[in-house]
C-alpha beads as a LAMMPS data file, in Angstrom:
LAMMPS data file: protein, C-alpha beads

289 atoms
288 bonds

1 atom types
1 bond types

-500.0 500.0 xlo xhi
-500.0 500.0 ylo yhi
-500.0 500.0 zlo zhi

Masses

1 110.0

Atoms # bond

1 1 1 251.445 195.424 481.630
2 1 1 250.632 192.699 479.161
3 1 1 248.316 189.872 480.133
4 1 1 249.695 186.324 479.924
5 1 1 248.723 184.416 476.804
6 1 1 246.488 181.396 477.457
7 1 1 247.898 177.987 476.686
8 1 1 246.845 176.790 473.258
9 1 1 244.922 173.513 473.374
10 1 1 245.830 171.570 470.263
11 1 1 244.078 168.336 469.280
12 1 1 247.192 166.310 470.134
13 1 1 247.593 167.915 473.569
14 1 1 243.936 167.351 474.377
15 1 1 244.078 163.681 473.419
16 1 1 247.315 163.133 475.322
17 1 1 245.650 164.554 478.412
18 1 1 242.874 162.004 478.042
19 1 1 245.305 159.112 477.642
20 1 1 247.991 160.150 480.137
21 1 1 250.070 157.286 481.585
22 1 1 247.974 154.604 479.976
23 1 1 244.523 155.609 481.202
24 1 1 242.016 158.199 480.116
25 1 1 242.038 161.101 482.558
26 1 1 238.699 162.267 483.884
27 1 1 237.809 165.507 482.147
28 1 1 236.215 168.450 483.890
29 1 1 232.431 168.316 483.927
30 1 1 229.645 170.813 483.623
31 1 1 228.542 173.240 480.886
32 1 1 230.269 176.202 482.540
33 1 1 233.638 174.457 482.602
34 1 1 233.248 173.174 479.034
35 1 1 232.347 176.671 477.903
36 1 1 235.542 178.068 479.477
37 1 1 237.627 175.316 477.862
38 1 1 236.222 175.967 474.416
39 1 1 236.460 179.730 474.783
40 1 1 240.254 179.565 475.019
41 1 1 241.888 181.054 471.914
42 1 1 243.281 178.352 469.672
43 1 1 241.134 175.584 471.141
44 1 1 239.505 173.129 468.708
45 1 1 236.030 174.390 469.567
46 1 1 236.925 177.957 468.650
47 1 1 238.385 176.853 465.327
48 1 1 235.048 175.323 464.296
49 1 1 233.028 178.323 465.404
50 1 1 230.825 176.296 467.764
51 1 1 229.090 178.325 470.465
52 1 1 229.766 177.170 473.996
53 1 1 226.070 176.762 474.777
54 1 1 225.800 174.204 471.972
55 1 1 227.891 171.694 473.927
56 1 1 225.701 171.003 476.925
57 1 1 222.265 172.363 477.663
58 1 1 220.546 172.915 480.972
59 1 1 219.293 169.325 480.761
60 1 1 222.866 168.014 480.940
61 1 1 222.655 166.452 477.463
62 1 1 225.428 166.949 474.890
63 1 1 224.199 169.025 471.956
64 1 1 226.411 169.308 468.869
65 1 1 226.129 171.103 465.553
66 1 1 225.827 168.949 462.380
67 1 1 229.523 169.285 461.654
68 1 1 231.452 169.763 458.404
69 1 1 229.656 167.294 456.081
70 1 1 226.017 167.594 457.114
71 1 1 223.274 170.204 457.045
72 1 1 220.910 169.232 459.853
73 1 1 220.191 166.762 462.648
74 1 1 217.616 163.962 462.486
75 1 1 216.328 161.528 465.083
76 1 1 217.601 157.968 464.799
77 1 1 214.591 155.716 465.376
78 1 1 216.372 152.440 464.609
79 1 1 217.764 149.862 467.054
80 1 1 220.352 151.078 469.549
81 1 1 222.341 147.986 470.565
82 1 1 220.656 144.694 469.601
83 1 1 221.941 141.375 471.019
84 1 1 224.214 140.988 467.983
85 1 1 226.238 144.134 467.341
86 1 1 226.801 144.944 463.685
87 1 1 230.275 146.155 462.764
88 1 1 230.901 149.897 463.123
89 1 1 231.279 151.770 459.847
90 1 1 233.026 155.094 459.315
91 1 1 231.028 157.824 457.626
92 1 1 232.156 161.057 455.990
93 1 1 234.214 162.196 458.961
94 1 1 237.946 161.476 458.824
95 1 1 237.843 159.794 462.234
96 1 1 239.406 156.458 461.281
97 1 1 241.631 156.818 464.379
98 1 1 238.453 156.256 466.440
99 1 1 236.399 154.018 464.148
100 1 1 239.201 151.528 463.410
101 1 1 239.832 150.867 467.145
102 1 1 236.073 150.518 467.544
103 1 1 236.094 147.970 464.709
104 1 1 239.087 146.125 466.201
105 1 1 237.315 145.919 469.570
106 1 1 234.183 144.629 467.848
107 1 1 236.254 141.803 466.370
108 1 1 238.060 140.989 469.620
109 1 1 235.950 141.955 472.635
110 1 1 232.545 143.383 471.609
111 1 1 231.394 143.202 475.238
112 1 1 233.758 146.112 475.947
113 1 1 231.783 148.272 473.511
114 1 1 228.410 147.165 474.829
115 1 1 229.508 148.061 478.373
116 1 1 229.944 151.700 477.286
117 1 1 226.272 152.049 476.349
118 1 1 223.892 152.594 479.244
119 1 1 220.143 152.980 479.535
120 1 1 218.008 154.742 476.955
121 1 1 215.087 156.924 478.053
122 1 1 213.224 159.305 475.753
123 1 1 215.944 158.988 473.064
124 1 1 218.608 159.987 475.620
125 1 1 221.425 157.456 476.062
126 1 1 224.018 157.350 478.829
127 1 1 227.596 156.669 477.726
128 1 1 230.158 155.475 480.258
129 1 1 233.619 156.363 478.983
130 1 1 236.264 154.703 481.196
131 1 1 238.083 157.940 482.016
132 1 1 235.023 159.712 483.411
133 1 1 233.605 159.462 486.895
134 1 1 230.082 160.183 485.659
135 1 1 228.369 159.039 482.437
136 1 1 227.665 161.389 479.567
137 1 1 224.123 161.908 478.330
138 1 1 223.697 161.945 474.545
139 1 1 220.558 162.314 472.461
140 1 1 219.973 160.255 469.313
141 1 1 219.789 163.169 466.891
142 1 1 222.570 162.696 464.334
143 1 1 223.873 164.686 461.340
144 1 1 222.136 164.196 457.985
145 1 1 222.487 165.688 454.507
146 1 1 219.805 167.556 452.594
147 1 1 218.117 164.244 451.700
148 1 1 217.958 163.147 455.328
149 1 1 220.687 160.482 455.016
150 1 1 222.879 159.958 458.079
151 1 1 226.425 161.095 457.293
152 1 1 228.723 159.896 460.074
153 1 1 229.404 156.684 461.994
154 1 1 226.762 153.959 461.905
155 1 1 226.172 150.245 462.220
156 1 1 227.285 148.607 458.957
157 1 1 224.172 148.187 456.856
158 1 1 221.996 149.835 459.487
159 1 1 221.218 153.017 461.369
160 1 1 223.717 154.967 463.546
161 1 1 222.632 153.174 466.730
162 1 1 225.355 152.554 469.310
163 1 1 228.083 153.619 466.857
164 1 1 226.580 157.062 466.370
165 1 1 226.031 157.429 470.108
166 1 1 229.674 156.643 470.951
167 1 1 230.992 158.886 468.185
168 1 1 228.797 161.778 469.335
169 1 1 229.677 161.308 473.007
170 1 1 233.414 161.337 472.291
171 1 1 233.117 164.336 469.951
172 1 1 231.262 166.321 472.582
173 1 1 233.478 165.167 475.424
174 1 1 236.875 166.018 473.961
175 1 1 236.039 169.071 471.848
176 1 1 232.380 169.917 471.512
177 1 1 232.186 169.423 467.762
178 1 1 232.379 166.680 465.144
179 1 1 235.004 168.520 463.087
180 1 1 237.632 167.932 465.783
181 1 1 237.434 164.169 465.229
182 1 1 238.952 164.427 461.759
183 1 1 242.520 163.819 462.873
184 1 1 244.078 161.688 465.559
185 1 1 246.082 158.556 466.349
186 1 1 244.719 155.058 466.851
187 1 1 246.235 154.692 470.306
188 1 1 244.153 157.658 471.476
189 1 1 241.027 156.028 470.082
190 1 1 241.801 152.862 472.023
191 1 1 242.544 154.853 475.177
192 1 1 239.230 156.706 475.003
193 1 1 237.274 153.469 474.519
194 1 1 239.221 151.347 477.015
195 1 1 240.838 153.713 479.495
196 1 1 243.956 151.553 479.187
197 1 1 247.451 152.039 477.900
198 1 1 248.067 151.019 474.298
199 1 1 251.452 150.248 472.782
200 1 1 252.506 151.615 469.384
201 1 1 254.935 149.399 467.465
202 1 1 257.003 150.961 464.691
203 1 1 258.517 147.564 463.974
204 1 1 255.774 145.862 462.014
205 1 1 254.831 142.332 463.131
206 1 1 254.758 139.243 460.937
207 1 1 251.802 136.888 460.618
208 1 1 252.965 134.730 463.517
209 1 1 253.151 137.658 465.899
210 1 1 249.718 138.920 464.840
211 1 1 248.206 135.484 465.464
212 1 1 249.881 135.318 468.883
213 1 1 248.514 138.743 469.870
214 1 1 245.011 137.869 468.699
215 1 1 245.133 134.557 470.578
216 1 1 245.863 136.560 473.738
217 1 1 242.698 138.597 473.184
218 1 1 244.431 141.790 472.076
219 1 1 242.892 144.281 469.632
220 1 1 245.137 145.574 466.830
221 1 1 245.132 148.532 464.457
222 1 1 247.592 149.377 461.693
223 1 1 248.195 152.873 460.275
224 1 1 249.278 153.779 456.749
225 1 1 251.551 156.691 455.792
226 1 1 251.436 159.494 453.160
227 1 1 253.022 157.317 450.430
228 1 1 250.780 154.294 450.977
229 1 1 248.762 154.901 447.753
230 1 1 251.832 153.654 445.875
231 1 1 251.189 150.197 447.312
232 1 1 248.575 148.227 445.340
233 1 1 246.118 145.841 446.939
234 1 1 243.118 143.772 445.896
235 1 1 240.916 146.711 446.915
236 1 1 243.016 149.266 445.022
237 1 1 245.812 151.554 446.283
238 1 1 246.042 151.803 450.045
239 1 1 244.575 155.082 451.369
240 1 1 247.110 157.497 452.908
241 1 1 247.165 158.334 456.615
242 1 1 244.413 155.842 457.343
243 1 1 243.831 153.308 460.119
244 1 1 242.744 149.691 459.593
245 1 1 241.718 147.041 462.092
246 1 1 244.011 143.988 461.982
247 1 1 241.760 140.944 462.394
248 1 1 243.790 137.901 461.365
249 1 1 246.715 136.358 459.518
250 1 1 247.787 133.207 457.674
251 1 1 250.802 131.579 459.289
252 1 1 251.553 129.508 456.163
253 1 1 251.502 132.262 453.531
254 1 1 252.419 135.143 455.847
255 1 1 249.425 137.188 454.666
256 1 1 247.790 139.724 456.997
257 1 1 244.007 140.209 457.227
258 1 1 242.635 143.702 457.740
259 1 1 239.320 145.527 457.723
260 1 1 238.872 149.103 456.535
261 1 1 236.384 151.005 458.769
262 1 1 234.976 152.621 455.617
263 1 1 234.060 149.154 454.237
264 1 1 234.169 146.905 457.312
265 1 1 232.399 143.932 455.708
266 1 1 235.246 143.438 453.200
267 1 1 238.331 141.525 454.282
268 1 1 241.578 142.952 452.889
269 1 1 244.349 140.364 452.534
270 1 1 247.894 141.689 452.113
271 1 1 251.123 139.800 451.608
272 1 1 253.914 140.513 454.083
273 1 1 255.886 142.690 451.667
274 1 1 252.911 144.939 450.840
275 1 1 252.107 145.238 454.540
276 1 1 255.659 146.375 455.328
277 1 1 255.642 148.871 452.459
278 1 1 252.182 150.287 453.059
279 1 1 251.984 150.588 456.835
280 1 1 253.850 152.709 459.338
281 1 1 252.886 151.334 462.752
282 1 1 250.693 148.893 464.646
283 1 1 248.857 149.701 467.891
284 1 1 248.301 146.792 470.281
285 1 1 246.089 146.719 473.357
286 1 1 246.574 144.638 476.487
287 1 1 244.666 141.311 476.612
288 1 1 240.960 142.178 476.759
289 1 1 239.466 138.843 477.774

Bonds

1 1 1 2
2 1 2 3
3 1 3 4
4 1 4 5
5 1 5 6
6 1 6 7
7 1 7 8
8 1 8 9
9 1 9 10
10 1 10 11
11 1 11 12
12 1 12 13
13 1 13 14
14 1 14 15
15 1 15 16
16 1 16 17
17 1 17 18
18 1 18 19
19 1 19 20
20 1 20 21
21 1 21 22
22 1 22 23
23 1 23 24
24 1 24 25
25 1 25 26
26 1 26 27
27 1 27 28
28 1 28 29
29 1 29 30
30 1 30 31
31 1 31 32
32 1 32 33
33 1 33 34
34 1 34 35
35 1 35 36
36 1 36 37
37 1 37 38
38 1 38 39
39 1 39 40
40 1 40 41
41 1 41 42
42 1 42 43
43 1 43 44
44 1 44 45
45 1 45 46
46 1 46 47
47 1 47 48
48 1 48 49
49 1 49 50
50 1 50 51
51 1 51 52
52 1 52 53
53 1 53 54
54 1 54 55
55 1 55 56
56 1 56 57
57 1 57 58
58 1 58 59
59 1 59 60
60 1 60 61
61 1 61 62
62 1 62 63
63 1 63 64
64 1 64 65
65 1 65 66
66 1 66 67
67 1 67 68
68 1 68 69
69 1 69 70
70 1 70 71
71 1 71 72
72 1 72 73
73 1 73 74
74 1 74 75
75 1 75 76
76 1 76 77
77 1 77 78
78 1 78 79
79 1 79 80
80 1 80 81
81 1 81 82
82 1 82 83
83 1 83 84
84 1 84 85
85 1 85 86
86 1 86 87
87 1 87 88
88 1 88 89
89 1 89 90
90 1 90 91
91 1 91 92
92 1 92 93
93 1 93 94
94 1 94 95
95 1 95 96
96 1 96 97
97 1 97 98
98 1 98 99
99 1 99 100
100 1 100 101
101 1 101 102
102 1 102 103
103 1 103 104
104 1 104 105
105 1 105 106
106 1 106 107
107 1 107 108
108 1 108 109
109 1 109 110
110 1 110 111
111 1 111 112
112 1 112 113
113 1 113 114
114 1 114 115
115 1 115 116
116 1 116 117
117 1 117 118
118 1 118 119
119 1 119 120
120 1 120 121
121 1 121 122
122 1 122 123
123 1 123 124
124 1 124 125
125 1 125 126
126 1 126 127
127 1 127 128
128 1 128 129
129 1 129 130
130 1 130 131
131 1 131 132
132 1 132 133
133 1 133 134
134 1 134 135
135 1 135 136
136 1 136 137
137 1 137 138
138 1 138 139
139 1 139 140
140 1 140 141
141 1 141 142
142 1 142 143
143 1 143 144
144 1 144 145
145 1 145 146
146 1 146 147
147 1 147 148
148 1 148 149
149 1 149 150
150 1 150 151
151 1 151 152
152 1 152 153
153 1 153 154
154 1 154 155
155 1 155 156
156 1 156 157
157 1 157 158
158 1 158 159
159 1 159 160
160 1 160 161
161 1 161 162
162 1 162 163
163 1 163 164
164 1 164 165
165 1 165 166
166 1 166 167
167 1 167 168
168 1 168 169
169 1 169 170
170 1 170 171
171 1 171 172
172 1 172 173
173 1 173 174
174 1 174 175
175 1 175 176
176 1 176 177
177 1 177 178
178 1 178 179
179 1 179 180
180 1 180 181
181 1 181 182
182 1 182 183
183 1 183 184
184 1 184 185
185 1 185 186
186 1 186 187
187 1 187 188
188 1 188 189
189 1 189 190
190 1 190 191
191 1 191 192
192 1 192 193
193 1 193 194
194 1 194 195
195 1 195 196
196 1 196 197
197 1 197 198
198 1 198 199
199 1 199 200
200 1 200 201
201 1 201 202
202 1 202 203
203 1 203 204
204 1 204 205
205 1 205 206
206 1 206 207
207 1 207 208
208 1 208 209
209 1 209 210
210 1 210 211
211 1 211 212
212 1 212 213
213 1 213 214
214 1 214 215
215 1 215 216
216 1 216 217
217 1 217 218
218 1 218 219
219 1 219 220
220 1 220 221
221 1 221 222
222 1 222 223
223 1 223 224
224 1 224 225
225 1 225 226
226 1 226 227
227 1 227 228
228 1 228 229
229 1 229 230
230 1 230 231
231 1 231 232
232 1 232 233
233 1 233 234
234 1 234 235
235 1 235 236
236 1 236 237
237 1 237 238
238 1 238 239
239 1 239 240
240 1 240 241
241 1 241 242
242 1 242 243
243 1 243 244
244 1 244 245
245 1 245 246
246 1 246 247
247 1 247 248
248 1 248 249
249 1 249 250
250 1 250 251
251 1 251 252
252 1 252 253
253 1 253 254
254 1 254 255
255 1 255 256
256 1 256 257
257 1 257 258
258 1 258 259
259 1 259 260
260 1 260 261
261 1 261 262
262 1 262 263
263 1 263 264
264 1 264 265
265 1 265 266
266 1 266 267
267 1 267 268
268 1 268 269
269 1 269 270
270 1 270 271
271 1 271 272
272 1 272 273
273 1 273 274
274 1 274 275
275 1 275 276
276 1 276 277
277 1 277 278
278 1 278 279
279 1 279 280
280 1 280 281
281 1 281 282
282 1 282 283
283 1 283 284
284 1 284 285
285 1 285 286
286 1 286 287
287 1 287 288
288 1 288 289
């Protein structure tokens, strides 16, 4: 008699479970349960070869491997979350689906991001994701290369700080490894950070609609498609399958203002035609303030 095959946990199915019906679902807690989840054949954790014990130790703190673009972990001794939050900046991970929503929230309602970061004691930070009943505990040891340079998310122009903490907490929570974060959809990033339903619009808005949404306190992200590099911009061809934060518009000219999480300090201004040609969809949150 053959044994039933376990259900394969794909990255899309896992993220949908966390964002079901417009709110992040509370995931199962505890190292034993996480170990069983990641031991399932076909699960993201198994694909990366991460041992189950690397996810959560006896101290209840998330412990991750350096991931695909780093060689070791180093302690972040810089500021965690100063009174003025610097913009989040994407590192070498392809997690724009998470970093762009983080950037959009920073532009619209930074207090929502600050509320996710709890107390810090002995380099251990508590992270309160909206879909969880209990906070996660994350240490401030982040992936570095052979020269000791931090490789993943960080505060723009600074150390990883609160950005690295959130990125690590979400990586450990949904999969147990950084590599899993390298593909996803912006609406899932918003759902993880907000615990609220996010609408995806395939009909791209004009400048007037963008200004109206921003005036209501909504955060916006726009996603490119595989052929986007054919569309030129002031910053060069648009990157394919990438997510930008939409931060403004010009009602007179019809231009849209965007920020790339890889270079968040630079403002990308696109005319309406280039925006329609280069982007596939726009994700819009509910009013946040």
